[in-house]
Structure formats: structure tokens, C-alpha cells
N, C-alpha and C positions, 0 to 999 in steps of 0.2 A: 505494500499498500503504499502512495506517496505522498509526499505530504505537502505538492506540489498545488498550489492554487492557480487553476489556471483563471485566462479573460474568458469572461463570457462573448456573446458573440458582440455582443452593443460597446466596451472593452475593447475589445478584438479590432474592431472597424476603429474606432479613436486611436489607437497605438498607432497600427498601417497610415492610419493618413497624416500624425505626427510623424515619425520615422521618414513618410516621404516627405515632406516638408522639412525638414533635420537635412536633410540629403540635396534636394532642388534647389531651395533659399541660399544657403552659405556657396553650394557649387555656382548660380547666378550670378552673386552678388560677387564674388573673387573673379568670376568672367569682365563681368563688366569694368572692374579698377584694374585688369588688369589691361583690359582692353583700351580704356579711356587713361590711364593715367600710368598706365606701367607698375602696379602696386600689387600686390598682393592683398588680402582682405585683412590680413592680421596684421602686415603692415602700415597702409589703411591706420589700421584699429588705434597703435601706435603712437603713428605722429596722431593722429586726434587726440586719443589721451595726454599725451606735452604739451597740443594745443588749447588744451582747455587748464593745467598743473598751472598754480600760481606762476609768476617769471619764465613760464613756457620750459619749467626741467621739473625733475624725478628720478630720486634716488633709483634704484635698478631696480631694486628689491619690492620699491612700490609701483614702479613699473608693474611689475611682474603681477604684480595685484590687482594694480589696476584692471591689467589686461586681462585677469582671468588666465595664466598662461602659466607656467614655468619659468624659472629663475635661467636652465638652460637654452629656452627657448626666445625667448625673452632680448638674451644678451644675443642670440645668432640672427634674430633680424636684426636691431639696431646696428652691428657691426657691417648688415647691409646695406641700412639708412645712412649708415657712416660714409662707406665705399660711396655713395649718389651724394653728398654731401647734405645730407637732409635731417642731421642728426651730430652731435661731436657727444666725448662722452671723458668728461674727469673724472677723476679721484676725489671724493666727499674729503672735502678740507676735515669732519670733526673724528674721519674714519677712514685711517688707509687702508684698511679691505675693504670698503665702498665705493662706489663712485658712481655718477652722477649722472645721468640723458638729459641734453638740450636742445630740443628742440631749434632749429638755426633758424635765418631768415631766411634760406631757398626751402626747408621744409616748411615753414608756415606756410608760402607760395604754395607750393606744395599740394597740402592739405585743403592751403582756402582753393585752390583750382580744381583738386575732384571733389572736394561734398557735394556740390552742386549732380557733378550724374551721379552718385552714391544713392543721395539722397533722392535721387530720381527713383533711382531702382528700387527699393523698398518702398512707396509711395506706390510705385507698380507695382511688383509683389505683393505686399501685402495692406499697407494703408487704405489704397484706394479701395480698396473690396469689400471695405464695410462701414459699417457708418456709425455715429459718434460712440452709442450703447456696446456696439461692439468689439472699437476698438478699448472701453474702458475694459469689458468684458474681459477680451486679449492682457490686459494690462492683469486683471485679478487669475487670472488661470495661471501666469506666466508667475506672480508672483506665487502660488501656492504651488507649481511647480517647482523654481526654485527654492520655495521653504524647505521642499524632500528633500531636494540632493545636497542643498544648503545647510543643515539644520543650524549652521554658528553664525550663517550668515558675512560669509567670505566675500564673496563673489561679488563682484564690482559693479552696476545695473543703474543705479542713481546719475545722472547727468547733472554736472555743478552747476548749480545758482546764477542767472544772466542778471 
């Protein structure tokens, strides 16, 4: 006798739709950014996090937390962004082991130029297909799912105040 709690038919339908979205949406966003901006989705995400940070800089460990990625993944992407002139990295003044990633003027220009196409794709894939109450429901559903996968609330999902 198995202890597996199998999905009901309605749960299976919902799960398969969510799984399809988790496959299709990131691929479409990545393709748009690579085609239009020469950036991966994660590279854009890192530039975006830096553009929203005070002084357009973040400690690498904090950047990893803000971008919901491992420190090694962030380090690899920041290295590529450094080679492109979009980010500069320096040692942290208060900790010789830590380092700071700073968005350069070229990086700021890149994220500003890339944002309209990215937002347009987000709108066409997700937002424009929903009415205001569905957007609010999507927000609630995503909050509930994030609380399930991240009970400590460590994932960064809240945009900065403007």
C-alpha cells in the first residue's frame, strides 16, 4: 500500500497547466530578451536588480538573494556582464572576502533600453489576457504558492517602492 496522495483529475489539470506555463513563459521571455537585447532573462534580471538598488550597487551575496539564485550562478552572470561593460565588481570595503557589483552607465542604459520590450512581452504573455480581478487573483495564488515553496520568505518578489 502506497502513501502517495495522487492528484485528482482537477488537480492534475491545474498542475499540467502550471507546468506548461513554467516551461513556455520563461523560454518566451528569454528568447525575446536574447533577440532584442542580447541578454538572457537572468542577465536582464540581475541588471534590473542592480538598477533598483540604492546607488545601483549590491553586495554579491545580497544580489544572489535578490535575484533568487545561487551565489555561483550570480557570479558567473556578473562575470559575463562585466565583460560586456554593464557591471563593475570591486572588493567590499568592510569585508575583504565580500565583493560589490555595481551597475555601470552602460549597464543602466542597457536595462533602460531593454525594459520596454521585456514589459511588452510580459504583458502579451500574462497581464493583457487577464482582467483586474484576475491579476489580483494571480497575485494571491502566486503568494500562496511562494509561501508553500519558501516558508521562510527568503525569495525576493516585491518590487522596490518608487
